[in-house]
TORPA-4810 file (N, C-alpha, C, O; in nm, 3 decimals):
<nodes>
NODE_1_1.569_0.598_2.427_1.531_0.556_2.290_1.497_0.419_2.278_1.559_0.333_2.341_M
NODE_2_1.398_0.391_2.197_1.349_0.251_2.171_1.447_0.171_2.083_1.500_0.227_1.986_A
NODE_3_1.472_0.047_2.110_1.558_-0.039_2.040_1.493_-0.154_1.987_1.438_-0.234_2.062_V
NODE_4_1.495_-0.168_1.864_1.420_-0.284_1.804_1.500_-0.416_1.811_1.621_-0.416_1.786_S
NODE_5_1.437_-0.523_1.842_1.515_-0.650_1.839_1.571_-0.669_1.702_1.684_-0.716_1.685_A
NODE_6_1.492_-0.631_1.604_1.541_-0.649_1.463_1.667_-0.557_1.425_1.766_-0.600_1.366_H
NODE_7_1.650_-0.432_1.463_1.752_-0.334_1.424_1.873_-0.361_1.502_1.982_-0.373_1.447_R
NODE_8_1.857_-0.370_1.633_1.973_-0.375_1.725_2.038_-0.230_1.757_2.138_-0.214_1.827_G
NODE_9_1.969_-0.132_1.697_2.021_0.006_1.729_1.904_0.103_1.763_1.790_0.087_1.720_A
NODE_10_1.942_0.200_1.840_1.837_0.285_1.886_1.782_0.364_1.762_1.850_0.393_1.664_P
NODE_11_1.655_0.393_1.780_1.591_0.478_1.688_1.591_0.622_1.717_1.540_0.660_1.822_L
NODE_12_1.644_0.709_1.633_1.662_0.848_1.666_1.549_0.931_1.594_1.503_0.895_1.486_S
NODE_13_1.510_1.036_1.655_1.413_1.137_1.586_1.458_1.170_1.452_1.377_1.171_1.359_P
NODE_14_1.584_1.200_1.433_1.639_1.244_1.304_1.626_1.143_1.200_1.593_1.179_1.086_E
NODE_15_1.651_1.012_1.229_1.619_0.899_1.146_1.480_0.888_1.105_1.449_0.862_0.989_E
NODE_16_1.391_0.908_1.205_1.253_0.894_1.161_1.215_1.002_1.067_1.143_0.975_0.970_I
NODE_17_1.260_1.128_1.089_1.220_1.230_1.011_1.272_1.233_0.863_1.203_1.266_0.766_Y
NODE_18_1.393_1.196_0.858_1.467_1.167_0.743_1.401_1.071_0.655_1.372_1.100_0.539_A
NODE_19_1.375_0.952_0.709_1.300_0.832_0.653_1.163_0.876_0.604_1.123_0.847_0.491_T
NODE_20_1.093_0.946_0.689_0.955_0.997_0.655_0.966_1.078_0.525_0.887_1.058_0.433_A
NODE_21_1.065_1.173_0.516_1.071_1.255_0.414_1.112_1.174_0.272_1.064_1.198_0.161_L
NODE_22_1.202_1.081_0.300_1.226_0.993_0.181_1.097_0.921_0.138_1.070_0.912_0.018_R
NODE_23_1.024_0.876_0.223_0.897_0.806_0.179_0.799_0.899_0.118_0.736_0.860_0.019_L
NODE_24_0.777_1.025_0.171_0.684_1.130_0.112_0.748_1.163_-0.022_0.670_1.173_-0.116_I
NODE_25_0.874_1.182_-0.045_0.928_1.217_-0.178_0.901_1.106_-0.278_0.885_1.133_-0.397_D
NODE_26_0.894_0.968_-0.229_0.879_0.858_-0.322_0.721_0.834_-0.347_0.680_0.802_-0.458_A
NODE_27_0.638_0.852_-0.241_0.503_0.822_-0.270_0.393_0.910_-0.212_0.279_0.872_-0.187_G
NODE_28_0.446_1.044_-0.192_0.341_1.146_-0.151_0.315_1.142_0.001_0.348_1.045_0.069_G
NODE_29_0.259_1.243_0.048_0.212_1.266_0.199_0.099_1.160_0.213_0.090_1.093_0.316_V
NODE_30_0.016_1.149_0.114_-0.097_1.051_0.121_-0.047_0.905_0.147_-0.109_0.826_0.218_E
NODE_31_0.063_0.878_0.086_0.127_0.739_0.081_0.199_0.706_0.218_0.234_0.592_0.246_G
NODE_32_0.217_0.810_0.297_0.288_0.785_0.433_0.198_0.742_0.530_0.094_0.805_0.543_L
NODE_33_0.222_0.640_0.604_0.152_0.593_0.722_0.261_0.556_0.828_0.377_0.528_0.796_S
NODE_34_0.218_0.557_0.950_0.316_0.510_1.058_0.355_0.368_1.039_0.470_0.330_1.065_M
NODE_35_0.267_0.294_0.997_0.294_0.143_0.964_0.412_0.136_0.854_0.510_0.064_0.872_R
NODE_36_0.398_0.206_0.756_0.492_0.200_0.641_0.634_0.257_0.694_0.742_0.203_0.672_K
NODE_37_0.616_0.363_0.763_0.743_0.418_0.829_0.806_0.327_0.914_0.928_0.313_0.910_L
NODE_38_0.735_0.263_0.993_0.786_0.156_1.099_0.853_0.037_1.019_0.961_-0.010_1.055_A
NODE_39_0.783_-0.008_0.907_0.842_-0.110_0.827_0.980_-0.071_0.764_1.074_-0.151_0.756_V
NODE_40_0.986_0.061_0.719_1.100_0.107_0.648_1.213_0.126_0.760_1.332_0.118_0.729_E
NODE_41_1.177_0.147_0.873_1.278_0.162_0.981_1.309_0.034_1.056_1.393_0.035_1.146_L
NODE_42_1.240_-0.080_1.020_1.256_-0.208_1.076_1.226_-0.197_1.235_1.309_-0.236_1.317_D
NODE_43_1.107_-0.145_1.269_1.073_-0.129_1.402_0.931_-0.155_1.417_0.858_-0.145_1.318_V
NODE_44_0.880_-0.190_1.535_0.742_-0.209_1.567_0.675_-0.069_1.553_0.733_0.029_1.601_N
NODE_45_0.562_-0.055_1.493_0.493_0.083_1.480_0.478_0.146_1.608_0.484_0.269_1.614_P
NODE_46_0.458_0.075_1.715_0.439_0.145_1.846_0.573_0.209_1.901_0.569_0.296_1.989_M
NODE_47_0.699_0.160_1.843_0.815_0.228_1.869_0.819_0.378_1.826_0.881_0.464_1.889_S
NODE_48_0.756_0.398_1.726_0.755_0.540_1.676_0.687_0.629_1.767_0.723_0.747_1.773_L
NODE_49_0.592_0.585_1.839_0.515_0.678_1.940_0.597_0.705_2.068_0.544_0.771_2.158_Y
NODE_50_0.716_0.661_2.079_0.815_0.705_2.186_0.871_0.838_2.140_0.930_0.915_2.216_H
NODE_51_0.850_0.861_2.011_0.922_0.985_1.966_0.828_1.091_1.901_0.859_1.210_1.897_H
NODE_52_0.713_1.042_1.851_0.613_1.133_1.794_0.474_1.082_1.837_0.457_0.961_1.847_I
NODE_53_0.375_1.166_1.863_0.256_1.116_1.910_0.144_1.107_1.796_0.037_1.052_1.821_D
NODE_54_0.169_1.158_1.676_0.071_1.141_1.557_0.150_1.170_1.431_0.267_1.207_1.425_S
NODE_55_0.059_1.144_1.324_0.116_1.173_1.196_0.129_1.317_1.170_0.218_1.355_1.095_K
NODE_56_0.046_1.402_1.227_0.052_1.547_1.215_0.182_1.599_1.276_0.256_1.679_1.217_T
NODE_57_0.206_1.548_1.399_0.336_1.596_1.451_0.464_1.544_1.374_0.566_1.613_1.370_T
NODE_58_0.455_1.433_1.319_0.552_1.380_1.224_0.564_1.473_1.114_0.677_1.510_1.083_L
NODE_59_0.454_1.519_1.045_0.463_1.605_0.928_0.531_1.742_0.967_0.614_1.803_0.899_L
NODE_60_0.477_1.783_1.098_0.537_1.917_1.141_0.691_1.911_1.152_0.762_2.006_1.117_Q
NODE_61_0.740_1.798_1.203_0.888_1.781_1.218_0.951_1.762_1.083_1.060_1.815_1.058_R
NODE_62_0.888_1.688_0.995_0.944_1.675_0.858_0.955_1.823_0.795_1.058_1.859_0.738_V
NODE_63_0.854_1.897_0.808_0.859_2.028_0.752_0.969_2.109_0.820_1.042_2.182_0.753_C
NODE_64_0.981_2.097_0.944_1.099_2.164_1.005_1.221_2.120_0.968_1.313_2.202_0.962_A
NODE_65_1.240_1.992_0.937_1.359_1.936_0.886_1.392_2.007_0.739_1.507_2.043_0.711_L
NODE_66_1.291_2.022_0.658_1.313_2.068_0.530_1.347_2.216_0.537_1.437_2.268_0.472_V
NODE_67_1.265_2.283_0.625_1.290_2.430_0.659_1.431_2.458_0.703_1.488_2.560_0.664_G
NODE_68_1.490_2.371_0.784_1.623_2.387_0.832_1.723_2.369_0.719_1.836_2.417_0.728_A
NODE_69_1.682_2.298_0.611_1.769_2.271_0.505_1.767_2.378_0.397_1.851_2.380_0.307_Q
NODE_70_1.671_2.467_0.408_1.666_2.581_0.320_1.786_2.670_0.317_1.834_2.710_0.423_L
NODE_71_1.840_2.704_0.195_1.962_2.774_0.179_1.924_2.932_0.181_1.917_2.994_0.075_S
NODE_72_1.901_2.987_0.293_1.857_3.124_0.294_1.967_3.226_0.279_2.079_3.194_0.318_L
NODE_73_1.948_3.348_0.225_2.048_3.445_0.204_2.094_3.507_0.341_2.011_3.556_0.418_P
NODE_74_2.212_3.503_0.366_2.277_3.563_0.487_2.251_3.709_0.507_2.230_3.784_0.412_P
NODE_75_2.251_3.741_0.610_2.239_3.898_0.654_2.377_3.964_0.642_2.438_4.003_0.742_D
NODE_76_2.425_3.977_0.514_2.564_4.004_0.490_2.574_4.149_0.424_2.680_4.186_0.374_D
NODE_77_2.471_4.220_0.424_2.461_4.347_0.372_2.452_4.365_0.218_2.463_4.474_0.162_G
NODE_78_2.429_4.244_0.156_2.392_4.245_0.011_2.269_4.331_-0.005_2.192_4.351_0.089_A
NODE_79_2.252_4.383_-0.130_2.139_4.461_-0.170_2.024_4.380_-0.148_2.035_4.260_-0.170_P
NODE_80_1.896_4.434_-0.100_1.779_4.360_-0.073_1.727_4.280_-0.189_1.681_4.167_-0.174_W
NODE_81_1.736_4.349_-0.318_1.686_4.276_-0.430_1.761_4.133_-0.451_1.701_4.027_-0.473_P
NODE_82_1.891_4.146_-0.440_1.978_4.024_-0.458_1.927_3.923_-0.343_1.908_3.805_-0.371_Q
NODE_83_1.907_3.969_-0.224_1.867_3.871_-0.115_1.719_3.833_-0.153_1.688_3.715_-0.139_Q
NODE_84_1.637_3.910_-0.194_1.496_3.849_-0.222_1.500_3.735_-0.331_1.439_3.628_-0.326_L
NODE_85_1.588_3.781_-0.434_1.583_3.677_-0.546_1.651_3.543_-0.487_1.606_3.433_-0.521_R
NODE_86_1.753_3.555_-0.405_1.809_3.431_-0.345_1.702_3.357_-0.270_1.682_3.237_-0.287_A
NODE_87_1.638_3.427_-0.191_1.531_3.363_-0.101_1.412_3.296_-0.193_1.358_3.190_-0.162_L
NODE_88_1.381_3.365_-0.301_1.290_3.302_-0.392_1.345_3.170_-0.462_1.273_3.073_-0.485_G
NODE_89_1.477_3.177_-0.492_1.537_3.058_-0.547_1.548_2.942_-0.448_1.533_2.825_-0.483_H
NODE_90_1.572_2.976_-0.333_1.586_2.880_-0.222_1.446_2.814_-0.196_1.439_2.695_-0.166_A
NODE_91_1.340_2.887_-0.207_1.200_2.824_-0.179_1.168_2.739_-0.314_1.120_2.626_-0.306_C
NODE_92_1.193_2.791_-0.420_1.157_2.710_-0.545_1.254_2.573_-0.537_1.203_2.464_-0.562_R
NODE_93_1.364_2.582_-0.510_1.452_2.462_-0.510_1.403_2.363_-0.403_1.405_2.242_-0.423_A
NODE_94_1.362_2.418_-0.295_1.298_2.323_-0.191_1.174_2.251_-0.244_1.159_2.130_-0.236_S
NODE_95_1.090_2.333_-0.298_0.964_2.286_-0.360_1.002_2.179_-0.463_0.942_2.071_-0.465_A
NODE_96_1.094_2.205_-0.545_1.120_2.098_-0.656_1.174_1.985_-0.589_1.136_1.877_-0.635_R
NODE_97_1.256_1.980_-0.489_1.309_1.861_-0.429_1.199_1.780_-0.346_1.212_1.658_-0.332_R
NODE_98_1.104_1.838_-0.298_1.002_1.790_-0.218_0.859_1.829_-0.250_0.784_1.872_-0.163_H
NODE_99_0.821_1.813_-0.388_0.696_1.874_-0.435_0.567_1.820_-0.352_0.471_1.894_-0.329_P
NODE_100_0.574_1.692_-0.310_0.446_1.647_-0.235_0.433_1.703_-0.111_0.321_1.737_-0.072_S
NODE_101_0.543_1.720_-0.033_0.543_1.789_0.102_0.505_1.941_0.080_0.424_1.996_0.156_L
NODE_102_0.562_2.007_-0.021_0.522_2.136_-0.046_0.378_2.153_-0.065_0.312_2.231_0.003_W
NODE_103_0.335_2.085_-0.151_0.193_2.082_-0.183_0.101_2.070_-0.063_0.008_2.148_-0.042_L
NODE_104_0.137_1.960_0.020_0.071_1.941_0.145_0.072_2.059_0.239_-0.031_2.100_0.291_Y
NODE_105_0.198_2.117_0.260_0.210_2.228_0.341_0.126_2.349_0.305_0.077_2.422_0.392_A
NODE_106_0.110_2.367_0.181_0.037_2.478_0.122_-0.112_2.477_0.180_-0.166_2.577_0.226_Q
NODE_107_-0.168_2.356_0.172_-0.302_2.337_0.215_-0.325_2.303_0.353_-0.440_2.295_0.397_S
NODE_108_-0.215_2.281_0.428_-0.226_2.259_0.581_-0.122_2.341_0.649_-0.020_2.289_0.695_H
NODE_109_-0.145_2.463_0.656_-0.041_2.545_0.723_-0.018_2.532_0.865_0.072_2.592_0.924_P
NODE_110_-0.114_2.440_0.929_-0.062_2.419_1.068_0.043_2.334_1.073_0.097_2.328_1.183_E
NODE_111_0.098_2.256_0.972_0.216_2.183_0.982_0.345_2.259_0.964_0.451_2.203_0.991_V
NODE_112_0.343_2.382_0.921_0.457_2.454_0.895_0.505_2.546_1.014_0.622_2.582_1.021_T
NODE_113_0.420_2.579_1.097_0.456_2.649_1.212_0.480_2.810_1.169_0.505_2.846_1.054_G
NODE_114_0.469_2.888_1.270_0.485_3.037_1.249_0.621_3.094_1.281_0.660_3.200_1.232_S
NODE_115_0.693_3.018_1.367_0.823_3.081_1.404_0.934_3.005_1.316_1.000_2.907_1.353_D
NODE_116_0.941_3.069_1.196_1.035_2.989_1.102_1.138_3.083_1.053_1.108_3.200_1.032_H
NODE_117_1.254_3.039_1.034_1.368_3.123_0.989_1.333_3.179_0.853_1.386_3.285_0.819_R
NODE_118_1.244_3.115_0.767_1.206_3.169_0.640_1.146_3.304_0.663_1.186_3.402_0.600_L
NODE_119_1.057_3.311_0.747_0.977_3.437_0.769_1.065_3.541_0.834_1.047_3.659_0.806_W
NODE_120_1.148_3.508_0.908_1.247_3.599_0.971_1.326_3.662_0.851_1.335_3.784_0.837_R
NODE_121_1.381_3.577_0.770_1.465_3.627_0.664_1.389_3.715_0.577_1.436_3.824_0.541_A
NODE_122_1.268_3.672_0.538_1.174_3.758_0.452_1.148_3.889_0.520_1.161_3.993_0.456_L
NODE_123_1.110_3.891_0.653_1.094_4.019_0.718_1.211_4.112_0.727_1.197_4.234_0.730_D
NODE_124_1.333_4.048_0.731_1.461_4.136_0.726_1.468_4.194_0.588_1.498_4.313_0.579_R
NODE_125_1.445_4.124_0.479_1.472_4.158_0.341_1.358_4.279_0.322_1.389_4.382_0.263_I
NODE_126_1.243_4.261_0.368_1.136_4.352_0.338_1.170_4.487_0.415_1.159_4.596_0.359_L
NODE_127_1.206_4.476_0.528_1.264_4.595_0.601_1.368_4.667_0.531_1.365_4.789_0.517_T
NODE_128_1.466_4.590_0.486_1.568_4.656_0.401_1.532_4.718_0.280_1.601_4.802_0.223_A
NODE_129_1.407_4.667_0.235_1.344_4.736_0.103_1.267_4.841_0.143_1.194_4.890_0.058_A
NODE_130_1.267_4.893_0.268_1.182_5.009_0.315_1.034_4.988_0.353_0.953_5.080_0.366_G
NODE_131_1.008_4.862_0.369_0.869_4.833_0.412_0.859_4.851_0.561_0.932_4.788_0.638_I
NODE_132_0.769_4.938_0.601_0.749_4.971_0.740_0.674_4.863_0.825_0.616_4.769_0.771_G
NODE_133_0.679_4.881_0.956_0.622_4.776_1.045_0.469_4.754_1.010_0.416_4.643_1.022_P
NODE_134_0.404_4.861_0.968_0.258_4.852_0.954_0.226_4.789_0.823_0.112_4.743_0.811_D
NODE_135_0.304_4.780_0.731_0.282_4.712_0.602_0.358_4.578_0.587_0.340_4.505_0.490_D
NODE_136_0.437_4.550_0.681_0.524_4.424_0.670_0.437_4.296_0.649_0.465_4.219_0.557_L
NODE_137_0.335_4.274_0.732_0.248_4.155_0.721_0.184_4.157_0.584_0.178_4.050_0.522_A
NODE_138_0.136_4.264_0.532_0.070_4.265_0.387_0.178_4.230_0.281_0.151_4.156_0.187_H
NODE_139_0.291_4.280_0.296_0.391_4.273_0.186_0.443_4.119_0.194_0.472_4.056_0.092_A
NODE_140_0.450_4.072_0.309_0.490_3.918_0.328_0.382_3.836_0.268_0.416_3.742_0.195_R
NODE_141_0.263_3.857_0.288_0.151_3.776_0.240_0.148_3.801_0.082_0.129_3.704_0.009_K
NODE_142_0.162_3.903_0.038_0.164_3.938_-0.111_0.273_3.862_-0.182_0.248_3.798_-0.285_A
NODE_143_0.393_3.868_-0.129_0.519_3.796_-0.186_0.491_3.646_-0.174_0.514_3.572_-0.269_L
NODE_144_0.441_3.601_-0.057_0.428_3.459_-0.050_0.318_3.417_-0.152_0.335_3.313_-0.215_F
NODE_145_0.216_3.484_-0.171_0.118_3.453_-0.273_0.170_3.440_-0.402_0.136_3.346_-0.473_A
NODE_146_0.253_3.533_-0.443_0.315_3.540_-0.590_0.419_3.413_-0.594_0.420_3.338_-0.691_L
NODE_147_0.494_3.395_-0.496_0.588_3.282_-0.501_0.523_3.153_-0.500_0.563_3.061_-0.572_L
NODE_148_0.412_3.140_-0.411_0.338_3.019_-0.392_0.257_2.985_-0.525_0.248_2.869_-0.566_S
NODE_149_0.202_3.086_-0.584_0.126_3.071_-0.701_0.221_3.020_-0.817_0.182_2.928_-0.890_G
NODE_150_0.329_3.072_-0.833_0.428_3.018_-0.937_0.466_2.881_-0.909_0.461_2.800_-1.002_F
NODE_151_0.506_2.841_-0.782_0.549_2.721_-0.756_0.440_2.604_-0.762_0.464_2.488_-0.796_I
NODE_152_0.317_2.657_-0.725_0.196_2.573_-0.754_0.180_2.532_-0.888_0.165_2.414_-0.920_L
NODE_153_0.185_2.637_-0.977_0.157_2.617_-1.127_0.280_2.535_-1.181_0.258_2.456_-1.273_G
NODE_154_0.404_2.546_-1.132_0.508_2.463_-1.182_0.496_2.317_-1.134_0.512_2.218_-1.207_E
NODE_155_0.467_2.315_-1.004_0.460_2.180_-0.947_0.350_2.090_-0.998_0.370_1.969_-1.009_T
NODE_156_0.238_2.143_-1.027_0.121_2.077_-1.079_0.107_2.058_-1.233_0.024_1.986_-1.288_T
NODE_157_0.211_2.143_-1.297_0.222_2.130_-1.450_0.129_2.233_-1.509_0.125_2.239_-1.632_G
NODE_158_0.053_2.316_-1.437_-0.031_2.428_-1.491_0.045_2.521_-1.583_-0.010_2.575_-1.678_A
NODE_159_0.187_2.540_-1.549_0.254_2.651_-1.626_0.330_2.577_-1.740_0.409_2.641_-1.810_L
NODE_160_0.309_2.450_-1.760_0.388_2.377_-1.863_0.333_2.436_-2.006_0.215_2.439_-2.041_D
NODE_161_0.435_2.478_-2.073_0.395_2.520_-2.213_0.514_2.455_-2.305_0.598_2.378_-2.259_E
NODE_162_0.508_2.495_-2.433_0.599_2.440_-2.522_0.750_2.480_-2.491_0.842_2.417_-2.542_Q
NODE_163_0.771_2.579_-2.411_0.900_2.626_-2.387_0.981_2.548_-2.290_1.103_2.566_-2.285_G
NODE_164_0.924_2.465_-2.215_0.996_2.365_-2.125_1.059_2.430_-2.004_1.008_2.530_-1.953_G
NODE_165_1.169_2.376_-1.959_1.222_2.423_-1.834_1.285_2.550_-1.844_1.280_2.626_-1.747_A
NODE_166_1.352_2.587_-1.963_1.411_2.723_-1.986_1.306_2.827_-1.964_1.325_2.926_-1.893_A
NODE_167_1.183_2.799_-2.034_1.079_2.902_-2.032_1.017_2.922_-1.877_0.983_3.033_-1.836_D
NODE_168_1.010_2.811_-1.805_0.970_2.824_-1.672_1.064_2.905_-1.593_1.023_2.987_-1.511_L
NODE_169_1.204_2.883_-1.617_1.307_2.955_-1.535_1.297_3.106_-1.578_1.320_3.192_-1.492_D
NODE_170_1.267_3.140_-1.691_1.252_3.274_-1.743_1.131_3.338_-1.678_1.131_3.453_-1.634_E
NODE_171_1.028_3.256_-1.675_0.902_3.307_-1.610_0.927_3.329_-1.467_0.877_3.426_-1.411_T
NODE_172_1.007_3.238_-1.397_1.033_3.251_-1.257_1.113_3.384_-1.231_1.087_3.457_-1.136_F
NODE_173_1.205_3.407_-1.313_1.285_3.533_-1.307_1.196_3.660_-1.326_1.207_3.760_-1.254_E
NODE_174_1.105_3.647_-1.430_1.019_3.762_-1.443_0.937_3.789_-1.320_0.927_3.904_-1.277_S
NODE_175_0.873_3.679_-1.258_0.797_3.705_-1.136_0.876_3.764_-1.029_0.828_3.850_-0.955_S
NODE_176_1.007_3.717_-1.016_1.090_3.804_-0.915_1.122_3.934_-0.960_1.142_4.017_-0.871_L
NODE_177_1.132_3.969_-1.081_1.149_4.101_-1.122_1.018_4.190_-1.089_1.024_4.305_-1.045_D
NODE_178_0.908_4.125_-1.114_0.791_4.199_-1.079_0.787_4.225_-0.929_0.748_4.335_-0.889_F
NODE_179_0.825_4.129_-0.842_0.813_4.144_-0.690_0.922_4.251_-0.663_0.893_4.341_-0.584_A
NODE_180_1.026_4.250_-0.711_1.138_4.360_-0.669_1.083_4.503_-0.714_1.086_4.599_-0.637_I
NODE_181_1.033_4.509_-0.837_0.992_4.637_-0.895_0.866_4.685_-0.798_0.856_4.802_-0.759_A
NODE_182_0.777_4.587_-0.765_0.670_4.640_-0.679_0.709_4.678_-0.539_0.651_4.769_-0.480_G
NODE_183_0.805_4.609_-0.488_0.856_4.659_-0.357_0.926_4.797_-0.365_0.908_4.885_-0.281_L
NODE_184_1.010_4.809_-0.478_1.085_4.935_-0.486_0.991_5.048_-0.514_1.020_5.163_-0.481_A
NODE_185_0.887_5.021_-0.570_0.769_5.141_-0.596_0.676_5.156_-0.479_0.603_5.256_-0.473_A
NODE_186_0.673_5.064_-0.384_0.573_5.058_-0.267_0.604_5.177_-0.180_0.715_5.194_-0.128_F
NODE_187_0.499_5.261_-0.166_0.512_5.378_-0.067_0.355_5.396_-0.015_0.264_5.412_-0.096_H
NODE_188_0.334_5.393_0.106_0.211_5.409_0.153_0.216_5.528_0.249_0.113_5.565_0.307_R
</nodes>
């Protein structure tokens, strides 16, 4: 681990990712630079490259950190509609905590990776809903589009109306109701 003469303590990957996330939350992904991160950590910018090789790698690791913090529904035998609703709420809560990172990840899917516990949880829920292996990818993409569309509208303000937050909460619940009804009725 690199030790800064200023810091006097080793720089850890966890500290780098948590600090980068804090900077992203404060100033957006576009406002994050390796130089700004180094200043915040009180290290020489080159010290960061002992842990990460690029800003893209940094963003991948920050997305993994946020993904690991998702409160996903456990595989506890709860009915699949309840689990799907919990998954939707977990994704929305994460997007609300980290809107800039979420928006960036939607337009840069290479930073989120494909082997993610979110997708495993969704596949488990879809299988419990009776979606067969041949339709699993299509169902996953359709639900992702529905959830992402809502969160995009909420995050960008496109869904803002006179009803405020309570109206958005009701609209979100309605979108989950539509998803659950659609899955329950799906037979191919």
